[in-house]
C-alpha positions as a Markdown table, in Angstrom:
| # | Residue | x | y | z |
|---|---|---|---|---|
| 1 | Unk | 83.1 | -23.7 | -244.5 |
| 2 | Unk | 84.9 | -22.1 | -241.5 |
| 3 | Unk | 87.5 | -23.8 | -239.4 |
| 4 | Unk | 86.5 | -24.7 | -235.9 |
| 5 | Unk | 87.4 | -26.7 | -232.8 |
| 6 | Unk | 85.5 | -28.0 | -229.8 |
| 7 | Unk | 85.8 | -30.0 | -226.6 |
| 8 | Unk | 83.3 | -31.1 | -224.0 |
| 9 | Unk | 85.7 | -31.6 | -221.0 |
| 10 | Unk | 83.1 | -32.9 | -218.5 |
| 11 | Unk | 81.4 | -36.0 | -217.3 |
| 12 | Unk | 77.6 | -35.6 | -217.8 |
| 13 | Unk | 75.2 | -38.1 | -216.1 |
| 14 | Unk | 71.6 | -38.0 | -217.5 |
| 15 | Unk | 68.5 | -39.9 | -216.5 |
| 16 | Unk | 65.5 | -40.1 | -214.2 |
| 17 | Unk | 66.9 | -40.8 | -210.7 |
| 18 | Unk | 70.5 | -40.1 | -211.7 |
| 19 | Unk | 71.0 | -38.2 | -208.4 |
| 20 | Unk | 71.7 | -41.6 | -206.8 |
| 21 | Unk | 75.1 | -41.6 | -208.6 |
| 22 | Unk | 76.2 | -38.6 | -206.7 |
| 23 | Unk | 77.9 | -40.5 | -203.8 |
| 24 | Unk | 79.9 | -42.7 | -206.2 |
| 25 | Unk | 81.1 | -39.6 | -208.1 |
| 26 | Unk | 82.3 | -38.0 | -204.9 |
| 27 | Unk | 83.9 | -41.2 | -203.7 |
| 28 | Unk | 85.6 | -41.7 | -207.0 |
| 29 | Unk | 87.2 | -38.3 | -206.8 |
| 30 | Unk | 88.0 | -38.7 | -203.1 |
| 31 | Unk | 85.8 | -35.7 | -202.1 |
| 32 | Unk | 84.7 | -36.2 | -198.5 |
| 33 | Unk | 83.3 | -32.8 | -197.7 |
| 34 | Unk | 81.1 | -30.8 | -200.1 |
| 35 | Unk | 79.9 | -27.2 | -199.9 |
| 36 | Unk | 76.3 | -27.1 | -201.3 |
| 37 | Unk | 75.3 | -23.8 | -202.9 |
| 38 | Unk | 71.6 | -23.3 | -203.5 |
| 39 | Unk | 68.7 | -21.0 | -202.5 |
| 40 | Unk | 65.9 | -20.8 | -200.0 |
| 41 | Unk | 63.2 | -21.6 | -202.6 |
| 42 | Unk | 64.7 | -25.0 | -203.3 |
| 43 | Unk | 65.2 | -25.5 | -199.6 |
| 44 | Unk | 61.5 | -24.8 | -199.0 |
| 45 | Unk | 60.3 | -27.4 | -201.4 |
| 46 | Unk | 62.6 | -30.1 | -200.1 |
| 47 | Unk | 65.1 | -30.3 | -203.0 |
| 48 | Unk | 68.1 | -29.3 | -200.9 |
| 49 | Unk | 67.3 | -31.8 | -198.2 |
| 50 | Unk | 66.8 | -34.6 | -200.8 |
| 51 | Unk | 70.3 | -34.0 | -202.2 |
| 52 | Unk | 71.9 | -33.4 | -198.8 |
| 53 | Unk | 70.4 | -36.7 | -197.6 |
| 54 | Unk | 71.8 | -38.6 | -200.6 |
| 55 | Unk | 75.3 | -37.1 | -200.0 |
| 56 | Unk | 75.3 | -37.8 | -196.2 |
| 57 | Unk | 74.0 | -41.3 | -196.7 |
| 58 | Unk | 77.2 | -41.9 | -198.6 |
| 59 | Unk | 79.2 | -40.9 | -195.6 |
| 60 | Unk | 80.2 | -37.6 | -197.0 |
| 61 | Unk | 80.0 | -34.3 | -195.0 |
| 62 | Unk | 77.8 | -31.5 | -196.4 |
| 63 | Unk | 77.8 | -27.8 | -195.5 |
| 64 | Unk | 75.3 | -25.6 | -197.1 |
| 65 | Unk | 75.0 | -22.0 | -198.4 |
| 66 | Unk | 71.4 | -21.2 | -199.3 |
| 67 | Unk | 71.2 | -17.4 | -199.5 |
| 68 | Unk | 71.6 | -17.1 | -203.3 |
| 69 | Unk | 69.2 | -14.7 | -204.9 |
| 70 | Unk | 68.2 | -14.1 | -208.5 |
| 71 | Unk | 70.8 | -12.0 | -210.4 |
| 72 | Unk | 73.4 | -12.7 | -207.6 |
| 73 | Unk | 75.6 | -9.8 | -206.5 |
| 74 | Unk | 79.2 | -9.4 | -205.5 |
| 75 | Unk | 78.1 | -9.3 | -201.8 |
| 76 | Unk | 76.4 | -12.7 | -202.1 |
| 77 | Unk | 79.6 | -14.2 | -203.7 |
| 78 | Unk | 81.8 | -12.7 | -201.0 |
| 79 | Unk | 79.5 | -14.2 | -198.3 |
| 80 | Unk | 79.5 | -17.6 | -200.0 |
| 81 | Unk | 83.3 | -17.5 | -200.3 |
| 82 | Unk | 83.7 | -16.8 | -196.6 |
| 83 | Unk | 81.3 | -19.7 | -195.8 |
| 84 | Unk | 83.3 | -22.1 | -198.0 |
| 85 | Unk | 86.6 | -21.1 | -196.3 |
| 86 | Unk | 85.1 | -21.5 | -192.8 |
| 87 | Unk | 83.6 | -24.9 | -193.7 |
| 88 | Unk | 86.8 | -26.8 | -194.5 |
| 89 | Unk | 85.1 | -28.3 | -197.6 |
| 90 | Unk | 87.1 | -29.6 | -200.5 |
| 91 | Unk | 84.5 | -29.4 | -203.3 |
| 92 | Unk | 81.4 | -27.5 | -204.4 |
| 93 | Unk | 78.0 | -28.7 | -205.5 |
| 94 | Unk | 75.7 | -26.2 | -207.2 |
| 95 | Unk | 72.0 | -27.0 | -207.0 |
| 96 | Unk | 69.5 | -24.8 | -208.9 |
| 97 | Unk | 69.2 | -22.6 | -211.9 |
| 98 | Unk | 71.8 | -20.2 | -213.3 |
| 99 | Unk | 72.1 | -18.1 | -210.1 |
| 100 | Unk | 73.4 | -20.8 | -207.7 |
| 101 | Unk | 75.7 | -22.1 | -210.5 |
| 102 | Unk | 77.1 | -18.6 | -211.1 |
| 103 | Unk | 77.8 | -18.1 | -207.4 |
| 104 | Unk | 79.3 | -21.6 | -207.1 |
| 105 | Unk | 81.6 | -20.9 | -210.1 |
| 106 | Unk | 82.7 | -17.6 | -208.6 |
| 107 | Unk | 83.4 | -19.3 | -205.2 |
| 108 | Unk | 85.5 | -22.0 | -207.0 |
| 109 | Unk | 87.7 | -19.2 | -208.2 |
| 110 | Unk | 87.9 | -16.8 | -205.3 |
| 111 | Unk | 88.2 | -19.3 | -202.5 |
| 112 | Unk | 91.1 | -20.9 | -204.4 |
| 113 | Unk | 93.0 | -17.8 | -205.7 |
| 114 | Unk | 91.7 | -14.9 | -203.7 |
| 115 | Unk | 91.0 | -11.4 | -205.0 |
| 116 | Unk | 87.6 | -10.0 | -206.0 |
| 117 | Unk | 85.1 | -10.9 | -208.7 |
| 118 | Unk | 86.3 | -7.8 | -210.7 |
| 119 | Unk | 89.8 | -9.3 | -210.9 |
| 120 | Unk | 88.5 | -12.2 | -213.1 |
| 121 | Unk | 86.0 | -10.4 | -215.3 |
| 122 | Unk | 86.6 | -11.0 | -219.0 |
| 123 | Unk | 88.0 | -13.8 | -221.1 |
| 124 | Unk | 90.5 | -16.4 | -219.8 |
| 125 | Unk | 91.6 | -14.7 | -216.6 |
| 126 | Unk | 91.1 | -17.7 | -214.3 |
| 127 | Unk | 94.2 | -19.8 | -213.5 |
| 128 | Unk | 94.3 | -23.6 | -213.7 |
| 129 | Unk | 93.2 | -25.4 | -210.6 |
| 130 | Unk | 89.8 | -24.2 | -209.4 |
| 131 | Unk | 88.0 | -26.1 | -206.7 |
| 132 | Unk | 86.2 | -29.1 | -208.1 |
| 133 | Unk | 82.5 | -28.5 | -208.8 |
| 134 | Unk | 79.5 | -30.6 | -209.6 |
| 135 | Unk | 76.4 | -29.0 | -211.1 |
| 136 | Unk | 72.9 | -30.2 | -210.5 |
| 137 | Unk | 70.4 | -28.2 | -212.5 |
| 138 | Unk | 66.8 | -27.9 | -211.3 |
| 139 | Unk | 65.5 | -25.9 | -214.2 |
| 140 | Unk | 65.5 | -26.7 | -217.9 |
| 141 | Unk | 66.8 | -23.3 | -219.0 |
| 142 | Unk | 70.1 | -21.9 | -218.2 |
| 143 | Unk | 72.5 | -24.5 | -219.5 |
| 144 | Unk | 75.0 | -23.2 | -216.9 |
| 145 | Unk | 76.1 | -26.7 | -216.1 |
| 146 | Unk | 77.9 | -26.9 | -219.4 |
| 147 | Unk | 79.0 | -23.3 | -220.0 |
| 148 | Unk | 82.4 | -21.7 | -219.1 |
| 149 | Unk | 81.0 | -18.5 | -217.8 |
| 150 | Unk | 79.3 | -17.0 | -214.8 |
| 151 | Unk | 77.5 | -13.7 | -214.4 |
| 152 | Unk | 77.6 | -11.6 | -211.3 |
| 153 | Unk | 75.9 | -8.3 | -210.7 |
| 154 | Unk | 77.8 | -5.2 | -209.6 |
| 155 | Unk | 75.0 | -3.3 | -207.8 |
| 156 | Unk | 76.9 | -0.1 | -207.6 |
| 157 | Unk | 77.3 | 0.1 | -211.4 |
| 158 | Unk | 74.0 | -1.7 | -212.2 |
| 159 | Unk | 76.2 | -3.9 | -214.4 |
| 160 | Unk | 76.3 | -7.7 | -215.0 |
| 161 | Unk | 79.9 | -8.8 | -215.1 |
| 162 | Unk | 80.9 | -12.0 | -216.9 |
| 163 | Unk | 83.8 | -14.3 | -216.0 |
| 164 | Unk | 84.5 | -16.5 | -219.0 |
| 165 | Unk | 87.1 | -19.3 | -218.7 |
| 166 | Unk | 87.1 | -23.1 | -219.3 |
| 167 | Unk | 88.6 | -23.4 | -215.9 |
| 168 | Unk | 85.2 | -22.7 | -214.3 |
| 169 | Unk | 83.4 | -25.5 | -216.1 |
| 170 | Unk | 81.9 | -27.9 | -213.6 |
| 171 | Unk | 83.8 | -31.2 | -213.6 |
| 172 | Unk | 80.6 | -33.1 | -213.5 |
| 173 | Unk | 76.9 | -32.4 | -214.3 |
| 174 | Unk | 74.1 | -34.6 | -213.0 |
| 175 | Unk | 71.0 | -34.1 | -215.0 |
| 176 | Unk | 68.0 | -35.7 | -213.3 |
| 177 | Unk | 64.7 | -34.7 | -214.9 |
| 178 | Unk | 62.9 | -35.5 | -211.7 |
| 179 | Unk | 64.2 | -32.3 | -210.3 |
| 180 | Unk | 62.4 | -30.1 | -212.8 |
| 181 | Unk | 59.1 | -31.8 | -212.5 |
| 182 | Unk | 58.0 | -29.8 | -209.5 |
| 183 | Unk | 58.6 | -26.4 | -211.1 |
| 184 | Unk | 55.7 | -23.9 | -211.2 |
| 185 | Unk | 54.3 | -23.3 | -214.7 |
| 186 | Unk | 55.7 | -19.8 | -214.8 |
| 187 | Unk | 59.2 | -20.9 | -214.0 |
| 188 | Unk | 59.0 | -23.8 | -216.5 |
| 189 | Unk | 57.8 | -21.3 | -219.2 |
| 190 | Unk | 60.4 | -18.6 | -218.7 |
| 191 | Unk | 63.3 | -21.1 | -218.3 |
| 192 | Unk | 62.1 | -23.1 | -221.3 |
| 193 | Unk | 61.9 | -20.1 | -223.6 |
| 194 | Unk | 65.3 | -19.0 | -222.4 |
| 195 | Unk | 66.7 | -22.4 | -223.3 |
| 196 | Unk | 65.1 | -22.2 | -226.8 |
| 197 | Unk | 66.6 | -18.7 | -227.2 |
| 198 | Unk | 70.1 | -20.1 | -226.3 |
| 199 | Unk | 69.8 | -22.6 | -229.2 |
| 200 | Unk | 68.2 | -20.1 | -231.6 |
| 201 | Unk | 70.8 | -17.4 | -231.0 |
| 202 | Unk | 73.7 | -19.8 | -231.2 |
| 203 | Unk | 72.2 | -21.1 | -234.5 |
| 204 | Unk | 72.1 | -17.7 | -236.2 |
| 205 | Unk | 75.3 | -16.3 | -234.5 |
| 206 | Unk | 78.1 | -15.2 | -236.9 |
| 207 | Unk | 80.3 | -17.5 | -234.8 |
| 208 | Unk | 78.2 | -20.6 | -235.5 |
| 209 | Unk | 80.0 | -23.8 | -236.6 |
| 210 | Unk | 79.0 | -27.3 | -237.7 |
| 211 | Unk | 79.4 | -28.4 | -234.1 |
| 212 | Unk | 77.3 | -25.7 | -232.5 |
| 213 | Unk | 74.7 | -26.2 | -235.2 |
| 214 | Unk | 74.4 | -29.8 | -234.4 |
| 215 | Unk | 73.9 | -29.1 | -230.7 |
| 216 | Unk | 71.6 | -26.1 | -231.4 |
| 217 | Unk | 69.4 | -28.0 | -233.9 |
| 218 | Unk | 68.8 | -31.0 | -231.6 |
| 219 | Unk | 68.1 | -28.6 | -228.7 |
| 220 | Unk | 65.5 | -26.7 | -230.8 |
| 221 | Unk | 63.9 | -30.0 | -231.8 |
| 222 | Unk | 63.6 | -31.2 | -228.2 |
| 223 | Unk | 62.6 | -27.9 | -226.7 |
| 224 | Unk | 60.3 | -26.8 | -229.5 |
| 225 | Unk | 58.5 | -30.1 | -229.5 |
| 226 | Unk | 58.0 | -30.3 | -225.8 |
| 227 | Unk | 58.0 | -26.8 | -224.2 |
| 228 | Unk | 54.2 | -26.3 | -224.4 |
| 229 | Unk | 53.5 | -29.9 | -223.2 |
| 230 | Unk | 55.9 | -29.5 | -220.3 |
| 231 | Unk | 54.5 | -26.2 | -219.1 |
| 232 | Unk | 51.0 | -27.7 | -219.3 |
| 233 | Unk | 52.0 | -30.8 | -217.2 |
| 234 | Unk | 55.4 | -30.8 | -215.4 |
| 235 | Unk | 54.8 | -34.4 | -214.3 |
| 236 | Unk | 55.1 | -35.5 | -218.0 |
| 237 | Unk | 58.3 | -37.6 | -217.7 |
| 238 | Unk | 58.9 | -37.7 | -221.5 |
| 239 | Unk | 58.6 | -34.0 | -221.8 |
| 240 | Unk | 60.7 | -33.3 | -218.7 |
| 241 | Unk | 63.5 | -35.5 | -220.1 |
| 242 | Unk | 63.4 | -33.8 | -223.5 |
| 243 | Unk | 63.5 | -30.3 | -221.8 |
| 244 | Unk | 66.4 | -31.2 | -219.6 |
| 245 | Unk | 68.5 | -32.7 | -222.4 |
| 246 | Unk | 67.5 | -29.9 | -224.8 |
| 247 | Unk | 68.6 | -27.2 | -222.3 |
| 248 | Unk | 72.0 | -28.9 | -221.9 |
| 249 | Unk | 72.5 | -29.2 | -225.7 |
| 250 | Unk | 71.5 | -25.5 | -226.1 |
| 251 | Unk | 74.1 | -24.6 | -223.4 |
| 252 | Unk | 76.8 | -26.5 | -225.3 |
| 253 | Unk | 75.7 | -24.7 | -228.5 |
| 254 | Unk | 76.0 | -21.2 | -227.1 |
| 255 | Unk | 79.2 | -22.0 | -225.2 |
| 256 | Unk | 80.9 | -22.3 | -228.6 |
| 257 | Unk | 78.8 | -20.0 | -230.8 |
| 258 | Unk | 77.9 | -17.3 | -228.3 |
| 259 | Unk | 74.5 | -15.7 | -228.4 |
| 260 | Unk | 73.1 | -12.4 | -229.8 |
| 261 | Unk | 71.2 | -9.2 | -229.2 |
| 262 | Unk | 68.5 | -10.9 | -227.0 |
| 263 | Unk | 71.0 | -11.8 | -224.4 |
| 264 | Unk | 73.2 | -8.7 | -224.9 |
| 265 | Unk | 70.1 | -6.6 | -224.2 |
| 266 | Unk | 68.5 | -8.7 | -221.5 |
| 267 | Unk | 71.4 | -8.5 | -219.0 |
| 268 | Unk | 71.1 | -4.8 | -218.5 |
| 269 | Unk | 67.3 | -5.1 | -218.1 |
| 270 | Unk | 67.9 | -7.6 | -215.3 |
| 271 | Unk | 70.7 | -5.5 | -213.7 |
| 272 | Unk | 68.7 | -2.2 | -213.7 |
| 273 | Unk | 65.2 | -3.5 | -213.0 |
| 274 | Unk | 65.7 | -7.0 | -211.3 |
| 275 | Unk | 63.7 | -8.7 | -213.9 |
| 276 | Unk | 64.2 | -12.5 | -214.1 |
| 277 | Unk | 66.6 | -13.4 | -216.8 |
| 278 | Unk | 64.4 | -15.8 | -218.7 |
| 279 | Unk | 61.5 | -13.3 | -218.6 |
| 280 | Unk | 63.6 | -10.5 | -219.9 |
| 281 | Unk | 64.9 | -12.7 | -222.8 |
| 282 | Unk | 61.4 | -13.8 | -223.7 |
| 283 | Unk | 60.0 | -10.3 | -223.8 |
| 284 | Unk | 62.9 | -9.1 | -226.0 |
| 285 | Unk | 62.7 | -12.1 | -228.3 |
| 286 | Unk | 60.0 | -11.0 | -230.8 |
| 287 | Unk | 61.6 | -7.5 | -231.3 |
| 288 | Unk | 65.1 | -8.9 | -231.9 |
| 289 | Unk | 63.8 | -11.7 | -234.2 |
| 290 | Unk | 62.1 | -9.1 | -236.3 |
| 291 | Unk | 65.2 | -6.9 | -236.4 |
| 292 | Unk | 67.4 | -9.9 | -237.4 |
| 293 | Unk | 65.0 | -11.0 | -240.2 |
| 294 | Unk | 66.8 | -8.8 | -242.7 |
| 295 | Unk | 70.0 | -11.0 | -242.2 |
| 296 | Unk | 68.2 | -14.3 | -242.5 |
| 297 | Unk | 70.0 | -16.8 | -244.7 |
| 298 | Unk | 67.3 | -19.5 | -244.6 |
| 299 | Unk | 67.7 | -20.5 | -240.9 |
| 300 | Unk | 64.5 | -18.8 | -239.8 |
| 301 | Unk | 62.5 | -21.4 | -241.7 |
| 302 | Unk | 64.3 | -24.2 | -239.8 |
| 303 | Unk | 63.7 | -22.5 | -236.5 |
| 304 | Unk | 60.0 | -22.0 | -237.3 |
| 305 | Unk | 59.6 | -25.7 | -238.1 |
| 306 | Unk | 61.2 | -26.7 | -234.8 |
| 307 | Unk | 58.9 | -24.4 | -232.8 |
| 308 | Unk | 55.7 | -24.8 | -234.8 |
| 309 | Unk | 52.9 | -27.2 | -233.8 |
| 310 | Unk | 52.2 | -27.9 | -237.5 |
| 311 | Unk | 52.9 | -31.5 | -238.3 |
| 312 | Unk | 54.2 | -30.7 | -241.8 |
| 313 | Unk | 56.9 | -28.2 | -242.7 |
| 314 | Unk | 55.4 | -24.9 | -243.7 |
| 315 | Unk | 55.1 | -23.8 | -247.3 |
| 316 | Unk | 55.9 | -20.4 | -248.7 |
| 317 | Unk | 57.7 | -19.4 | -245.6 |
| 318 | Unk | 58.4 | -15.7 | -244.8 |
| 319 | Unk | 60.6 | -14.5 | -241.9 |
| 320 | Unk | 57.7 | -12.6 | -240.5 |
| 321 | Unk | 56.0 | -15.9 | -239.8 |
| 322 | Unk | 58.7 | -16.7 | -237.2 |
| 323 | Unk | 58.1 | -13.2 | -235.6 |
| 324 | Unk | 54.4 | -14.0 | -235.3 |
| 325 | Unk | 55.1 | -17.4 | -233.9 |
| 326 | Unk | 57.3 | -16.3 | -231.1 |
| 327 | Unk | 54.8 | -13.7 | -230.1 |
| 328 | Unk | 52.1 | -16.4 | -230.0 |
| 329 | Unk | 54.4 | -18.6 | -227.9 |
| 330 | Unk | 54.9 | -15.9 | -225.3 |
| 331 | Unk | 51.1 | -15.3 | -225.1 |
| 332 | Unk | 50.4 | -19.0 | -224.8 |
| 333 | Unk | 52.9 | -19.4 | -221.9 |
| 334 | Unk | 51.7 | -16.3 | -220.1 |
| 335 | Unk | 54.8 | -14.2 | -220.6 |
| 336 | Unk | 54.3 | -10.4 | -220.5 |
| 337 | Unk | 54.3 | -8.8 | -224.0 |
| 338 | Unk | 56.4 | -5.7 | -223.3 |
| 339 | Unk | 59.1 | -4.2 | -221.1 |
| 340 | Unk | 56.7 | -1.7 | -219.7 |
| 341 | Unk | 54.5 | -4.5 | -218.4 |
| 342 | Unk | 57.4 | -5.6 | -216.0 |
| 343 | Unk | 58.3 | -2.2 | -214.7 |
| 344 | Unk | 61.1 | -1.1 | -217.1 |
| 345 | Unk | 61.2 | 2.7 | -217.6 |
| 346 | Unk | 62.4 | 4.6 | -220.7 |
| 347 | Unk | 64.8 | 6.8 | -218.8 |
| 348 | Unk | 67.4 | 4.0 | -218.6 |
| 349 | Unk | 67.4 | 3.0 | -222.3 |
| 350 | Unk | 70.6 | 4.8 | -223.1 |
| 351 | Unk | 72.5 | 3.5 | -220.1 |
| 352 | Unk | 71.3 | 0.0 | -220.8 |
| 353 | Unk | 72.3 | 0.3 | -224.4 |
| 354 | Unk | 75.8 | 1.4 | -223.3 |
| 355 | Unk | 76.1 | -1.7 | -221.2 |
| 356 | Unk | 74.7 | -4.0 | -223.9 |
| 357 | Unk | 77.2 | -2.8 | -226.4 |
| 358 | Unk | 80.0 | -4.0 | -224.1 |
| 359 | Unk | 79.0 | -7.6 | -224.6 |
| 360 | Unk | 80.4 | -10.0 | -227.1 |
| 361 | Unk | 76.9 | -11.2 | -227.8 |
| 362 | Unk | 76.0 | -8.0 | -229.8 |
| 363 | Unk | 79.2 | -8.5 | -231.8 |
| 364 | Unk | 78.1 | -11.9 | -233.1 |
| 365 | Unk | 74.5 | -10.9 | -233.8 |
| 366 | Unk | 73.6 | -11.8 | -237.4 |
| 367 | Unk | 72.6 | -8.2 | -238.2 |
| 368 | Unk | 75.2 | -5.6 | -237.4 |
| 369 | Unk | 74.0 | -3.5 | -234.4 |
| 370 | Unk | 75.1 | -0.1 | -233.1 |
| 371 | Unk | 74.2 | 1.9 | -230.0 |
| 372 | Unk | 71.3 | 3.7 | -231.6 |
| 373 | Unk | 69.9 | 0.4 | -232.9 |
| 374 | Unk | 69.9 | -1.0 | -229.3 |
| 375 | Unk | 68.1 | 2.1 | -228.0 |
| 376 | Unk | 65.5 | 1.7 | -230.7 |
| 377 | Unk | 65.1 | -2.0 | -230.0 |
| 378 | Unk | 64.5 | -1.2 | -226.3 |
| 379 | Unk | 61.9 | 1.4 | -227.3 |
| 380 | Unk | 60.1 | -1.0 | -229.6 |
| 381 | Unk | 60.1 | -3.8 | -227.0 |
| 382 | Unk | 58.8 | -1.2 | -224.4 |
């Protein structure tokens, strides 16, 4: 058994209606002016106003930045940093999926310490003392509220840059399942599969530990048993609660065990072709699961049983059964079956493979993977 350590240095509030605790959290931390980072989609459906009203009803000033886009860029971060500095705020609230949280994390660093996103790319380059941040997820998918990383796109290089440091962890996370119950079915599906992949890749990672396994297994149990039900009816409170908790547990799992080829390969797909992160992951999943089957040490059967709708554990399991199951899941949820179906072109495979090989995720994939392997995997998923 390998040595390991872990910490969960956050306060996490979970429950239907838990947003009402937000003013007390701000008051307890003497934060009287917040900078709310979100996007226009959440503004349009009333989520931003709902949270802003709760904040202001507590006598706390709220300034907003709502121009975050999917796969946020350096320019968006710079604009948000300028807005924070002009606002006079003393804390940040991120509302949304991974994109607003990534931007908010970057703002918490740059507005405090200066410089550019590029200055902090990599592991452990953020000084102590970032601006306090509260994360409020509106999707059950990214787990960004409990992960010590943010991903920002360099448009000039078509490259997704990662800042990884425990200094950028949100101080608080408020998990209110009511916020995910208005999501369109397509968003619920892509984010839900992404969350399951977080848990699955952490579970088979060569960096997995007893702690990450515990988080990953519970996440797969919750998500695997409720994903289809939640996509079918987002107003199902029990399924929404399970998806929200499962997504957070999956985030904790991969924060400590890292991920694998699916995520290593999906980031370039999103950077080059602007494909939603969850969709890119879901499309790549069957191909990578099949590739990794050769390295399976018995965990594929457990993953299968968490995801399967069968009431009894399967008998005479073969790894190919998990490959077939994830293909069926994607089809059930309306996720495209190939990279070509979402506009990816073959001419970028080698450039994308070069970028994928730079990530730590490929390094901890259960089956050793080289540059040519990644090119071949893109070709197969195409």
